[in-house]
Predicted model as a PDB file, atoms N, CA, C, CB and O in Angstrom, pLDDT in the B-factor column:
MODEL        1                                                                  
ATOM      1  N   MET A   1     -24.406 -11.094   4.157  1.00 86.00           N  
ATOM      2  CA  MET A   1     -24.214 -10.462   2.872  1.00 86.00           C  
ATOM      3  C   MET A   1     -23.133  -9.390   2.945  1.00 86.00           C  
ATOM      4  CB  MET A   1     -25.519  -9.866   2.380  1.00 86.00           C  
ATOM      5  O   MET A   1     -22.281  -9.300   2.061  1.00 86.00           O  
ATOM      6  N   ILE A   2     -23.168  -8.581   3.998  1.00 88.00           N  
ATOM      7  CA  ILE A   2     -22.166  -7.525   4.141  1.00 88.00           C  
ATOM      8  C   ILE A   2     -20.783  -8.129   4.367  1.00 88.00           C  
ATOM      9  CB  ILE A   2     -22.535  -6.583   5.305  1.00 88.00           C  
ATOM     10  O   ILE A   2     -19.789  -7.586   3.885  1.00 88.00           O  
ATOM     11  N   GLN A   3     -20.707  -9.233   5.085  1.00 89.00           N  
ATOM     12  CA  GLN A   3     -19.414  -9.880   5.320  1.00 89.00           C  
ATOM     13  C   GLN A   3     -18.797 -10.344   4.009  1.00 89.00           C  
ATOM     14  CB  GLN A   3     -19.571 -11.068   6.279  1.00 89.00           C  
ATOM     15  O   GLN A   3     -17.588 -10.215   3.815  1.00 89.00           O  
ATOM     16  N   HIS A   4     -19.603 -10.877   3.117  1.00 91.00           N  
ATOM     17  CA  HIS A   4     -19.096 -11.328   1.822  1.00 91.00           C  
ATOM     18  C   HIS A   4     -18.615 -10.142   0.982  1.00 91.00           C  
ATOM     19  CB  HIS A   4     -20.185 -12.111   1.064  1.00 91.00           C  
ATOM     20  O   HIS A   4     -17.610 -10.232   0.277  1.00 91.00           O  
ATOM     21  N   THR A   5     -19.341  -9.043   1.069  1.00 92.00           N  
ATOM     22  CA  THR A   5     -18.955  -7.847   0.325  1.00 92.00           C  
ATOM     23  C   THR A   5     -17.639  -7.289   0.856  1.00 92.00           C  
ATOM     24  CB  THR A   5     -20.060  -6.779   0.407  1.00 92.00           C  
ATOM     25  O   THR A   5     -16.768  -6.904   0.076  1.00 92.00           O  
ATOM     26  N   LEU A   6     -17.491  -7.244   2.174  1.00 91.00           N  
ATOM     27  CA  LEU A   6     -16.239  -6.759   2.763  1.00 91.00           C  
ATOM     28  C   LEU A   6     -15.067  -7.665   2.405  1.00 91.00           C  
ATOM     29  CB  LEU A   6     -16.371  -6.658   4.283  1.00 91.00           C  
ATOM     30  O   LEU A   6     -13.974  -7.188   2.098  1.00 91.00           O  
ATOM     31  N   ARG A   7     -15.300  -8.960   2.446  1.00 92.00           N  
ATOM     32  CA  ARG A   7     -14.239  -9.902   2.097  1.00 92.00           C  
ATOM     33  C   ARG A   7     -13.833  -9.746   0.636  1.00 92.00           C  
ATOM     34  CB  ARG A   7     -14.690 -11.342   2.369  1.00 92.00           C  
ATOM     35  O   ARG A   7     -12.643  -9.728   0.321  1.00 92.00           O  
ATOM     36  N   ALA A   8     -14.804  -9.635  -0.247  1.00 93.00           N  
ATOM     37  CA  ALA A   8     -14.510  -9.474  -1.671  1.00 93.00           C  
ATOM     38  C   ALA A   8     -13.784  -8.164  -1.945  1.00 93.00           C  
ATOM     39  CB  ALA A   8     -15.796  -9.535  -2.490  1.00 93.00           C  
ATOM     40  O   ALA A   8     -12.878  -8.120  -2.777  1.00 93.00           O  
ATOM     41  N   SER A   9     -14.173  -7.096  -1.253  1.00 93.00           N  
ATOM     42  CA  SER A   9     -13.499  -5.816  -1.474  1.00 93.00           C  
ATOM     43  C   SER A   9     -12.081  -5.830  -0.912  1.00 93.00           C  
ATOM     44  CB  SER A   9     -14.300  -4.677  -0.840  1.00 93.00           C  
ATOM     45  O   SER A   9     -11.194  -5.202  -1.490  1.00 93.00           O  
ATOM     46  N   ARG A  10     -11.838  -6.536   0.213  1.00 93.00           N  
ATOM     47  CA  ARG A  10     -10.472  -6.677   0.733  1.00 93.00           C  
ATOM     48  C   ARG A  10      -9.595  -7.450  -0.243  1.00 93.00           C  
ATOM     49  CB  ARG A  10     -10.483  -7.382   2.101  1.00 93.00           C  
ATOM     50  O   ARG A  10      -8.442  -7.088  -0.478  1.00 93.00           O  
ATOM     51  N   ILE A  11     -10.146  -8.504  -0.803  1.00 94.00           N  
ATOM     52  CA  ILE A  11      -9.384  -9.306  -1.766  1.00 94.00           C  
ATOM     53  C   ILE A  11      -9.099  -8.487  -3.027  1.00 94.00           C  
ATOM     54  CB  ILE A  11     -10.154 -10.605  -2.127  1.00 94.00           C  
ATOM     55  O   ILE A  11      -7.975  -8.488  -3.530  1.00 94.00           O  
ATOM     56  N   ALA A  12     -10.116  -7.792  -3.535  1.00 96.00           N  
ATOM     57  CA  ALA A  12      -9.922  -6.984  -4.744  1.00 96.00           C  
ATOM     58  C   ALA A  12      -8.929  -5.856  -4.486  1.00 96.00           C  
ATOM     59  CB  ALA A  12     -11.265  -6.406  -5.229  1.00 96.00           C  
ATOM     60  O   ALA A  12      -8.066  -5.592  -5.323  1.00 96.00           O  
ATOM     61  N   GLY A  13      -9.040  -5.193  -3.348  1.00 94.00           N  
ATOM     62  CA  GLY A  13      -8.103  -4.116  -3.014  1.00 94.00           C  
ATOM     63  C   GLY A  13      -6.681  -4.617  -2.860  1.00 94.00           C  
ATOM     64  O   GLY A  13      -5.740  -3.955  -3.298  1.00 94.00           O  
ATOM     65  N   GLY A  14      -6.514  -5.773  -2.245  1.00 95.00           N  
ATOM     66  CA  GLY A  14      -5.186  -6.351  -2.093  1.00 95.00           C  
ATOM     67  C   GLY A  14      -4.567  -6.714  -3.424  1.00 95.00           C  
ATOM     68  O   GLY A  14      -3.380  -6.477  -3.648  1.00 95.00           O  
ATOM     69  N   ILE A  15      -5.365  -7.289  -4.309  1.00 95.00           N  
ATOM     70  CA  ILE A  15      -4.851  -7.660  -5.631  1.00 95.00           C  
ATOM     71  C   ILE A  15      -4.476  -6.405  -6.420  1.00 95.00           C  
ATOM     72  CB  ILE A  15      -5.898  -8.496  -6.413  1.00 95.00           C  
ATOM     73  O   ILE A  15      -3.445  -6.378  -7.092  1.00 95.00           O  
ATOM     74  N   VAL A  16      -5.309  -5.372  -6.339  1.00 96.00           N  
ATOM     75  CA  VAL A  16      -5.007  -4.124  -7.046  1.00 96.00           C  
ATOM     76  C   VAL A  16      -3.706  -3.519  -6.522  1.00 96.00           C  
ATOM     77  CB  VAL A  16      -6.169  -3.114  -6.890  1.00 96.00           C  
ATOM     78  O   VAL A  16      -2.877  -3.069  -7.314  1.00 96.00           O  
ATOM     79  N   LEU A  17      -3.515  -3.502  -5.213  1.00 94.00           N  
ATOM     80  CA  LEU A  17      -2.281  -2.960  -4.649  1.00 94.00           C  
ATOM     81  C   LEU A  17      -1.057  -3.751  -5.085  1.00 94.00           C  
ATOM     82  CB  LEU A  17      -2.365  -2.941  -3.137  1.00 94.00           C  
ATOM     83  O   LEU A  17      -0.009  -3.169  -5.365  1.00 94.00           O  
ATOM     84  N   ILE A  18      -1.182  -5.056  -5.144  1.00 94.00           N  
ATOM     85  CA  ILE A  18      -0.046  -5.874  -5.586  1.00 94.00           C  
ATOM     86  C   ILE A  18       0.273  -5.600  -7.056  1.00 94.00           C  
ATOM     87  CB  ILE A  18      -0.343  -7.377  -5.375  1.00 94.00           C  
ATOM     88  O   ILE A  18       1.443  -5.481  -7.419  1.00 94.00           O  
ATOM     89  N   VAL A  19      -0.740  -5.500  -7.893  1.00 94.00           N  
ATOM     90  CA  VAL A  19      -0.505  -5.225  -9.312  1.00 94.00           C  
ATOM     91  C   VAL A  19       0.118  -3.844  -9.492  1.00 94.00           C  
ATOM     92  CB  VAL A  19      -1.821  -5.326 -10.109  1.00 94.00           C  
ATOM     93  O   VAL A  19       1.053  -3.691 -10.278  1.00 94.00           O  
ATOM     94  N   VAL A  20      -0.380  -2.844  -8.784  1.00 93.00           N  
ATOM     95  CA  VAL A  20       0.204  -1.499  -8.863  1.00 93.00           C  
ATOM     96  C   VAL A  20       1.644  -1.526  -8.383  1.00 93.00           C  
ATOM     97  CB  VAL A  20      -0.618  -0.491  -8.030  1.00 93.00           C  
ATOM     98  O   VAL A  20       2.504  -0.874  -8.975  1.00 93.00           O  
ATOM     99  N   GLY A  21       1.919  -2.267  -7.322  1.00 91.00           N  
ATOM    100  CA  GLY A  21       3.283  -2.379  -6.816  1.00 91.00           C  
ATOM    101  C   GLY A  21       4.225  -3.024  -7.807  1.00 91.00           C  
ATOM    102  O   GLY A  21       5.374  -2.604  -7.938  1.00 91.00           O  
ATOM    103  N   VAL A  22       3.750  -4.043  -8.510  1.00 90.00           N  
ATOM    104  CA  VAL A  22       4.586  -4.698  -9.519  1.00 90.00           C  
ATOM    105  C   VAL A  22       4.861  -3.735 -10.671  1.00 90.00           C  
ATOM    106  CB  VAL A  22       3.908  -5.990 -10.044  1.00 90.00           C  
ATOM    107  O   VAL A  22       5.982  -3.677 -11.175  1.00 90.00           O  
ATOM    108  N   VAL A  23       3.852  -2.984 -11.089  1.00 89.00           N  
ATOM    109  CA  VAL A  23       4.042  -2.021 -12.174  1.00 89.00           C  
ATOM    110  C   VAL A  23       5.018  -0.927 -11.745  1.00 89.00           C  
ATOM    111  CB  VAL A  23       2.689  -1.401 -12.596  1.00 89.00           C  
ATOM    112  O   VAL A  23       5.870  -0.526 -12.538  1.00 89.00           O  
ATOM    113  N   LEU A  24       4.916  -0.440 -10.521  1.00 89.00           N  
ATOM    114  CA  LEU A  24       5.822   0.601 -10.049  1.00 89.00           C  
ATOM    115  C   LEU A  24       7.240   0.082  -9.867  1.00 89.00           C  
ATOM    116  CB  LEU A  24       5.316   1.179  -8.746  1.00 89.00           C  
ATOM    117  O   LEU A  24       8.187   0.867  -9.916  1.00 89.00           O  
ATOM    118  N   SER A  25       7.409  -1.199  -9.660  1.00 86.00           N  
ATOM    119  CA  SER A  25       8.744  -1.770  -9.484  1.00 86.00           C  
ATOM    120  C   SER A  25       9.437  -2.059 -10.806  1.00 86.00           C  
ATOM    121  CB  SER A  25       8.657  -3.038  -8.674  1.00 86.00           C  
ATOM    122  O   SER A  25      10.640  -2.323 -10.816  1.00 86.00           O  
ATOM    123  N   LEU A  26       8.728  -2.019 -11.905  1.00 83.00           N  
ATOM    124  CA  LEU A  26       9.323  -2.350 -13.193  1.00 83.00           C  
ATOM    125  C   LEU A  26      10.494  -1.453 -13.586  1.00 83.00           C  
ATOM    126  CB  LEU A  26       8.277  -2.280 -14.251  1.00 83.00           C  
ATOM    127  O   LEU A  26      11.502  -1.974 -14.063  1.00 83.00           O  
ATOM    128  N   PRO A  27      10.417  -0.126 -13.410  1.00 78.00           N  
ATOM    129  CA  PRO A  27      11.549   0.699 -13.846  1.00 78.00           C  
ATOM    130  C   PRO A  27      12.736   0.657 -12.878  1.00 78.00           C  
ATOM    131  CB  PRO A  27      11.096   2.130 -14.019  1.00 78.00           C  
ATOM    132  O   PRO A  27      13.569   1.563 -12.871  1.00 78.00           O  
ATOM    133  N   LEU A  28      12.807  -0.384 -12.074  1.00 74.00           N  
ATOM    134  CA  LEU A  28      13.901  -0.590 -11.122  1.00 74.00           C  
ATOM    135  C   LEU A  28      13.997   0.492 -10.063  1.00 74.00           C  
ATOM    136  CB  LEU A  28      15.199  -0.670 -11.856  1.00 74.00           C  
ATOM    137  O   LEU A  28      15.091   0.821  -9.603  1.00 74.00           O  
ATOM    138  N   VAL A  29      12.858   1.048  -9.674  1.00 73.00           N  
ATOM    139  CA  VAL A  29      12.772   1.978  -8.558  1.00 73.00           C  
ATOM    140  C   VAL A  29      11.903   1.292  -7.509  1.00 73.00           C  
ATOM    141  CB  VAL A  29      12.178   3.389  -8.996  1.00 73.00           C  
ATOM    142  O   VAL A  29      10.687   1.480  -7.506  1.00 73.00           O  
ATOM    143  N   PRO A  30      12.505   0.497  -6.613  1.00 71.00           N  
ATOM    144  CA  PRO A  30      11.713  -0.396  -5.781  1.00 71.00           C  
ATOM    145  C   PRO A  30      10.959   0.275  -4.635  1.00 71.00           C  
ATOM    146  CB  PRO A  30      12.593  -1.428  -5.226  1.00 71.00           C  
ATOM    147  O   PRO A  30      10.085  -0.369  -4.054  1.00 71.00           O  
ATOM    148  N   GLY A  31      11.236   1.501  -4.283  1.00 79.00           N  
ATOM    149  CA  GLY A  31      10.632   2.132  -3.114  1.00 79.00           C  
ATOM    150  C   GLY A  31       9.121   2.079  -3.068  1.00 79.00           C  
ATOM    151  O   GLY A  31       8.565   1.371  -2.228  1.00 79.00           O  
ATOM    152  N   PRO A  32       8.426   2.808  -3.948  1.00 86.00           N  
ATOM    153  CA  PRO A  32       6.961   2.817  -3.858  1.00 86.00           C  
ATOM    154  C   PRO A  32       6.335   1.480  -4.246  1.00 86.00           C  
ATOM    155  CB  PRO A  32       6.398   3.910  -4.742  1.00 86.00           C  
ATOM    156  O   PRO A  32       5.273   1.125  -3.736  1.00 86.00           O  
ATOM    157  N   GLY A  33       6.976   0.742  -5.134  1.00 87.00           N  
ATOM    158  CA  GLY A  33       6.432  -0.545  -5.544  1.00 87.00           C  
ATOM    159  C   GLY A  33       6.441  -1.552  -4.411  1.00 87.00           C  
ATOM    160  O   GLY A  33       5.474  -2.290  -4.217  1.00 87.00           O  
ATOM    161  N   ILE A  34       7.530  -1.581  -3.667  1.00 87.00           N  
ATOM    162  CA  ILE A  34       7.634  -2.504  -2.530  1.00 87.00           C  
ATOM    163  C   ILE A  34       6.580  -2.167  -1.478  1.00 87.00           C  
ATOM    164  CB  ILE A  34       9.053  -2.448  -1.906  1.00 87.00           C  
ATOM    165  O   ILE A  34       5.968  -3.064  -0.898  1.00 87.00           O  
ATOM    166  N   LEU A  35       6.369  -0.876  -1.234  1.00 89.00           N  
ATOM    167  CA  LEU A  35       5.359  -0.478  -0.244  1.00 89.00           C  
ATOM    168  C   LEU A  35       3.952  -0.875  -0.686  1.00 89.00           C  
ATOM    169  CB  LEU A  35       5.419   1.034  -0.002  1.00 89.00           C  
ATOM    170  O   LEU A  35       3.142  -1.308   0.134  1.00 89.00           O  
ATOM    171  N   CYS A  36       3.664  -0.731  -1.964  1.00 92.00           N  
ATOM    172  CA  CYS A  36       2.343  -1.132  -2.468  1.00 92.00           C  
ATOM    173  C   CYS A  36       2.157  -2.640  -2.364  1.00 92.00           C  
ATOM    174  CB  CYS A  36       2.161  -0.680  -3.927  1.00 92.00           C  
ATOM    175  O   CYS A  36       1.088  -3.110  -1.976  1.00 92.00           O  
ATOM    176  N   ILE A  37       3.183  -3.390  -2.705  1.00 91.00           N  
ATOM    177  CA  ILE A  37       3.095  -4.851  -2.605  1.00 91.00           C  
ATOM    178  C   ILE A  37       2.893  -5.263  -1.152  1.00 91.00           C  
ATOM    179  CB  ILE A  37       4.367  -5.522  -3.184  1.00 91.00           C  
ATOM    180  O   ILE A  37       2.079  -6.139  -0.861  1.00 91.00           O  
ATOM    181  N   PHE A  38       3.633  -4.634  -0.240  1.00 92.00           N  
ATOM    182  CA  PHE A  38       3.475  -4.948   1.182  1.00 92.00           C  
ATOM    183  C   PHE A  38       2.067  -4.606   1.665  1.00 92.00           C  
ATOM    184  CB  PHE A  38       4.518  -4.188   2.017  1.00 92.00           C  
ATOM    185  O   PHE A  38       1.477  -5.361   2.438  1.00 92.00           O  
ATOM    186  N   GLY A  39       1.530  -3.479   1.217  1.00 93.00           N  
ATOM    187  CA  GLY A  39       0.158  -3.113   1.582  1.00 93.00           C  
ATOM    188  C   GLY A  39      -0.866  -4.100   1.041  1.00 93.00           C  
ATOM    189  O   GLY A  39      -1.831  -4.444   1.724  1.00 93.00           O  
ATOM    190  N   GLY A  40      -0.651  -4.553  -0.186  1.00 95.00           N  
ATOM    191  CA  GLY A  40      -1.554  -5.542  -0.762  1.00 95.00           C  
ATOM    192  C   GLY A  40      -1.503  -6.864  -0.019  1.00 95.00           C  
ATOM    193  O   GLY A  40      -2.531  -7.497   0.220  1.00 95.00           O  
ATOM    194  N   LEU A  41      -0.285  -7.274   0.346  1.00 94.00           N  
ATOM    195  CA  LEU A  41      -0.159  -8.521   1.114  1.00 94.00           C  
ATOM    196  C   LEU A  41      -0.780  -8.382   2.495  1.00 94.00           C  
ATOM    197  CB  LEU A  41       1.314  -8.924   1.243  1.00 94.00           C  
ATOM    198  O   LEU A  41      -1.342  -9.340   3.026  1.00 94.00           O  
ATOM    199  N   THR A  42      -0.680  -7.194   3.076  1.00 93.00           N  
ATOM    200  CA  THR A  42      -1.313  -6.964   4.376  1.00 93.00           C  
ATOM    201  C   THR A  42      -2.824  -7.088   4.257  1.00 93.00           C  
ATOM    202  CB  THR A  42      -0.933  -5.578   4.930  1.00 93.00           C  
ATOM    203  O   THR A  42      -3.467  -7.680   5.124  1.00 93.00           O  
ATOM    204  N   ALA A  43      -3.392  -6.541   3.206  1.00 94.00           N  
ATOM    205  CA  ALA A  43      -4.844  -6.650   3.008  1.00 94.00           C  
ATOM    206  C   ALA A  43      -5.259  -8.097   2.767  1.00 94.00           C  
ATOM    207  CB  ALA A  43      -5.294  -5.773   1.828  1.00 94.00           C  
ATOM    208  O   ALA A  43      -6.296  -8.539   3.262  1.00 94.00           O  
ATOM    209  N   LEU A  44      -4.456  -8.831   2.012  1.00 95.00           N  
ATOM    210  CA  LEU A  44      -4.795 -10.220   1.706  1.00 95.00           C  
ATOM    211  C   LEU A  44      -4.496 -11.174   2.857  1.00 95.00           C  
ATOM    212  CB  LEU A  44      -4.048 -10.668   0.479  1.00 95.00           C  
ATOM    213  O   LEU A  44      -5.067 -12.262   2.928  1.00 95.00           O  
ATOM    214  N   SER A  45      -3.600 -10.769   3.762  1.00 93.00           N  
ATOM    215  CA  SER A  45      -3.201 -11.684   4.834  1.00 93.00           C  
ATOM    216  C   SER A  45      -4.333 -11.982   5.810  1.00 93.00           C  
ATOM    217  CB  SER A  45      -2.028 -11.109   5.588  1.00 93.00           C  
ATOM    218  O   SER A  45      -4.278 -12.976   6.534  1.00 93.00           O  
ATOM    219  N   GLY A  46      -5.344 -11.144   5.839  1.00 89.00           N  
ATOM    220  CA  GLY A  46      -6.496 -11.428   6.681  1.00 89.00           C  
ATOM    221  C   GLY A  46      -7.345 -12.561   6.138  1.00 89.00           C  
ATOM    222  O   GLY A  46      -8.152 -13.142   6.864  1.00 89.00           O  
ATOM    223  N   GLU A  47      -7.169 -12.875   4.872  1.00 90.00           N  
ATOM    224  CA  GLU A  47      -7.979 -13.899   4.215  1.00 90.00           C  
ATOM    225  C   GLU A  47      -7.194 -15.153   3.855  1.00 90.00           C  
ATOM    226  CB  GLU A  47      -8.598 -13.332   2.975  1.00 90.00           C  
ATOM    227  O   GLU A  47      -7.752 -16.250   3.846  1.00 90.00           O  
ATOM    228  N   PHE A  48      -5.896 -15.003   3.557  1.00 94.00           N  
ATOM    229  CA  PHE A  48      -5.114 -16.120   3.035  1.00 94.00           C  
ATOM    230  C   PHE A  48      -3.837 -16.321   3.838  1.00 94.00           C  
ATOM    231  CB  PHE A  48      -4.776 -15.891   1.565  1.00 94.00           C  
ATOM    232  O   PHE A  48      -3.144 -15.363   4.181  1.00 94.00           O  
ATOM    233  N   ASP A  49      -3.535 -17.587   4.134  1.00 94.00           N  
ATOM    234  CA  ASP A  49      -2.318 -17.901   4.871  1.00 94.00           C  
ATOM    235  C   ASP A  49      -1.066 -17.678   4.038  1.00 94.00           C  
ATOM    236  CB  ASP A  49      -2.360 -19.328   5.354  1.00 94.00           C  
ATOM    237  O   ASP A  49      -0.036 -17.276   4.578  1.00 94.00           O  
ATOM    238  N   TRP A  50      -1.129 -17.932   2.723  1.00 94.00           N  
ATOM    239  CA  TRP A  50       0.046 -17.735   1.887  1.00 94.00           C  
ATOM    240  C   TRP A  50       0.459 -16.269   1.863  1.00 94.00           C  
ATOM    241  CB  TRP A  50      -0.222 -18.232   0.469  1.00 94.00           C  
ATOM    242  O   TRP A  50       1.650 -15.965   1.802  1.00 94.00           O  
ATOM    243  N   ALA A  51      -0.511 -15.356   1.911  1.00 93.00           N  
ATOM    244  CA  ALA A  51      -0.197 -13.929   1.926  1.00 93.00           C  
ATOM    245  C   ALA A  51       0.424 -13.536   3.259  1.00 93.00           C  
ATOM    246  CB  ALA A  51      -1.459 -13.092   1.659  1.00 93.00           C  
ATOM    247  O   ALA A  51       1.324 -12.697   3.300  1.00 93.00           O  
ATOM    248  N   ARG A  52      -0.045 -14.134   4.347  1.00 94.00           N  
ATOM    249  CA  ARG A  52       0.524 -13.850   5.660  1.00 94.00           C  
ATOM    250  C   ARG A  52       1.970 -14.322   5.734  1.00 94.00           C  
ATOM    251  CB  ARG A  52      -0.308 -14.516   6.762  1.00 94.00           C  
ATOM    252  O   ARG A  52       2.832 -13.616   6.257  1.00 94.00           O  
ATOM    253  N   ARG A  53       2.235 -15.522   5.208  1.00 95.00           N  
ATOM    254  CA  ARG A  53       3.612 -16.031   5.224  1.00 95.00           C  
ATOM    255  C   ARG A  53       4.535 -15.180   4.367  1.00 95.00           C  
ATOM    256  CB  ARG A  53       3.649 -17.478   4.740  1.00 95.00           C  
ATOM    257  O   ARG A  53       5.663 -14.896   4.769  1.00 95.00           O  
ATOM    258  N   LEU A  54       4.076 -14.772   3.199  1.00 93.00           N  
ATOM    259  CA  LEU A  54       4.886 -13.941   2.312  1.00 93.00           C  
ATOM    260  C   LEU A  54       5.132 -12.565   2.921  1.00 93.00           C  
ATOM    261  CB  LEU A  54       4.208 -13.799   0.948  1.00 93.00           C  
ATOM    262  O   LEU A  54       6.230 -12.021   2.804  1.00 93.00           O  
ATOM    263  N   ARG A  55       4.117 -11.999   3.570  1.00 93.00           N  
ATOM    264  CA  ARG A  55       4.281 -10.704   4.238  1.00 93.00           C  
ATOM    265  C   ARG A  55       5.307 -10.798   5.358  1.00 93.00           C  
ATOM    266  CB  ARG A  55       2.937 -10.211   4.796  1.00 93.00           C  
ATOM    267  O   ARG A  55       6.144  -9.909   5.513  1.00 93.00           O  
ATOM    268  N   GLU A  56       5.245 -11.860   6.131  1.00 95.00           N  
ATOM    269  CA  GLU A  56       6.214 -12.039   7.213  1.00 95.00           C  
ATOM    270  C   GLU A  56       7.622 -12.232   6.663  1.00 95.00           C  
ATOM    271  CB  GLU A  56       5.824 -13.235   8.087  1.00 95.00           C  
ATOM    272  O   GLU A  56       8.584 -11.732   7.247  1.00 95.00           O  
ATOM    273  N   ARG A  57       7.758 -12.941   5.560  1.00 94.00           N  
ATOM    274  CA  ARG A  57       9.072 -13.121   4.939  1.00 94.00           C  
ATOM    275  C   ARG A  57       9.618 -11.781   4.446  1.00 94.00           C  
ATOM    276  CB  ARG A  57       8.988 -14.128   3.768  1.00 94.00           C  
ATOM    277  O   ARG A  57      10.806 -11.498   4.603  1.00 94.00           O  
ATOM    278  N   MET A  58       8.748 -10.950   3.848  1.00 92.00           N  
ATOM    279  CA  MET A  58       9.177  -9.625   3.398  1.00 92.00           C  
ATOM    280  C   MET A  58       9.599  -8.765   4.579  1.00 92.00           C  
ATOM    281  CB  MET A  58       8.054  -8.931   2.616  1.00 92.00           C  
ATOM    282  O   MET A  58      10.595  -8.046   4.500  1.00 92.00           O  
ATOM    283  N   ARG A  59       8.849  -8.836   5.672  1.00 93.00           N  
ATOM    284  CA  ARG A  59       9.171  -8.041   6.864  1.00 93.00           C  
ATOM    285  C   ARG A  59      10.510  -8.470   7.454  1.00 93.00           C  
ATOM    286  CB  ARG A  59       8.059  -8.179   7.923  1.00 93.00           C  
ATOM    287  O   ARG A  59      11.325  -7.623   7.820  1.00 93.00           O  
ATOM    288  N   GLU A  60      10.742  -9.770   7.548  1.00 95.00           N  
ATOM    289  CA  GLU A  60      12.018 -10.252   8.080  1.00 95.00           C  
ATOM    290  C   GLU A  60      13.187  -9.848   7.189  1.00 95.00           C  
ATOM    291  CB  GLU A  60      11.985 -11.768   8.235  1.00 95.00           C  
ATOM    292  O   GLU A  60      14.245  -9.470   7.690  1.00 95.00           O  
ATOM    293  N   THR A  61      13.005  -9.926   5.879  1.00 92.00           N  
ATOM    294  CA  THR A  61      14.054  -9.520   4.945  1.00 92.00           C  
ATOM    295  C   THR A  61      14.345  -8.034   5.077  1.00 92.00           C  
ATOM    296  CB  THR A  61      13.653  -9.855   3.503  1.00 92.00           C  
ATOM    297  O   THR A  61      15.505  -7.624   5.029  1.00 92.00           O  
ATOM    298  N   PHE A  62      13.314  -7.226   5.241  1.00 89.00           N  
ATOM    299  CA  PHE A  62      13.502  -5.788   5.418  1.00 89.00           C  
ATOM    300  C   PHE A  62      14.276  -5.499   6.696  1.00 89.00           C  
ATOM    301  CB  PHE A  62      12.150  -5.067   5.444  1.00 89.00           C  
ATOM    302  O   PHE A  62      15.211  -4.700   6.685  1.00 89.00           O  
ATOM    303  N   HIS A  63      13.893  -6.146   7.803  1.00 93.00           N  
ATOM    304  CA  HIS A  63      14.589  -5.914   9.073  1.00 93.00           C  
ATOM    305  C   HIS A  63      16.041  -6.378   9.000  1.00 93.00           C  
ATOM    306  CB  HIS A  63      13.866  -6.636  10.217  1.00 93.00           C  
ATOM    307  O   HIS A  63      16.926  -5.732   9.562  1.00 93.00           O  
ATOM    308  N   ARG A  64      16.289  -7.478   8.321  1.00 93.00           N  
ATOM    309  CA  ARG A  64      17.655  -7.967   8.153  1.00 93.00           C  
ATOM    310  C   ARG A  64      18.493  -6.963   7.356  1.00 93.00           C  
ATOM    311  CB  ARG A  64      17.652  -9.339   7.450  1.00 93.00           C  
ATOM    312  O   ARG A  64      19.648  -6.710   7.699  1.00 93.00           O  
ATOM    313  N   ALA A  65      17.920  -6.395   6.302  1.00 88.00           N  
ATOM    314  CA  ALA A  65      18.635  -5.408   5.486  1.00 88.00           C  
ATOM    315  C   ALA A  65      18.921  -4.138   6.280  1.00 88.00           C  
ATOM    316  CB  ALA A  65      17.826  -5.067   4.230  1.00 88.00           C  
ATOM    317  O   ALA A  65      19.986  -3.538   6.133  1.00 88.00           O  
ATOM    318  N   VAL A  66      17.977  -3.729   7.115  1.00 90.00           N  
ATOM    319  CA  VAL A  66      18.197  -2.534   7.940  1.00 90.00           C  
ATOM    320  C   VAL A  66      19.311  -2.784   8.944  1.00 90.00           C  
ATOM    321  CB  VAL A  66      16.899  -2.126   8.674  1.00 90.00           C  
ATOM    322  O   VAL A  66      20.154  -1.915   9.165  1.00 90.00           O  
ATOM    323  N   ARG A  67      19.320  -3.965   9.553  1.00 91.00           N  
ATOM    324  CA  ARG A  67      20.391  -4.279  10.515  1.00 91.00           C  
ATOM    325  C   ARG A  67      21.746  -4.300   9.829  1.00 91.00           C  
ATOM    326  CB  ARG A  67      20.130  -5.635  11.197  1.00 91.00           C  
ATOM    327  O   ARG A  67      22.729  -3.819  10.393  1.00 91.00           O  
ATOM    328  N   ARG A  68      21.817  -4.849   8.620  1.00 90.00           N  
ATOM    329  CA  ARG A  68      23.082  -4.879   7.882  1.00 90.00           C  
ATOM    330  C   ARG A  68      23.544  -3.487   7.531  1.00 90.00           C  
ATOM    331  CB  ARG A  68      22.946  -5.710   6.617  1.00 90.00           C  
ATOM    332  O   ARG A  68      24.735  -3.189   7.621  1.00 90.00           O  
ATOM    333  N   SER A  69      22.619  -2.621   7.130  1.00 88.00           N  
ATOM    334  CA  SER A  69      23.011  -1.266   6.741  1.00 88.00           C  
ATOM    335  C   SER A  69      23.460  -0.448   7.948  1.00 88.00           C  
ATOM    336  CB  SER A  69      21.853  -0.561   6.035  1.00 88.00           C  
ATOM    337  O   SER A  69      24.329   0.413   7.812  1.00 88.00           O  
ATOM    338  N   ARG A  70      22.898  -0.693   9.104  1.00 89.00           N  
ATOM    339  CA  ARG A  70      23.315   0.028  10.312  1.00 89.00           C  
ATOM    340  C   ARG A  70      24.664  -0.475  10.823  1.00 89.00           C  
ATOM    341  CB  ARG A  70      22.254  -0.115  11.412  1.00 89.00           C  
ATOM    342  O   ARG A  70      25.406   0.260  11.475  1.00 89.00           O  
ATOM    343  N   GLY A  71      24.970  -1.731  10.520  1.00 80.00           N  
ATOM    344  CA  GLY A  71      26.222  -2.315  10.968  1.00 80.00           C  
ATOM    345  C   GLY A  71      27.426  -1.815  10.200  1.00 80.00           C  
ATOM    346  O   GLY A  71      28.554  -1.936  10.678  1.00 80.00           O  
ATOM    347  N   ARG A  72      27.217  -1.267   9.043  1.00 65.00           N  
ATOM    348  CA  ARG A  72      28.345  -0.807   8.196  1.00 65.00           C  
ATOM    349  C   ARG A  72      28.760   0.580   8.542  1.00 65.00           C  
ATOM    350  CB  ARG A  72      27.985  -0.863   6.727  1.00 65.00           C  
ATOM    351  O   ARG A  72      29.686   1.117   7.933  1.00 65.00           O  
TER     352      ARG A  72                                                      
ENDMDL                                                                          
END                                                                             
């Protein structure tokens, strides 16, 4: 019973973080919104493979952007 409650709360928390991140990204200020979305995907990645793949894609894109910015 406790395992189901923990799983449901992780899923609900992840969805809430993603929704908050999308709302914060609307005014074209991506900083806090991107972090919230990444946090939500991290919470959901323990339960869903699609969230894990999307989180890894976001992480790779972030690292690629950092390498490009350091190269200039």
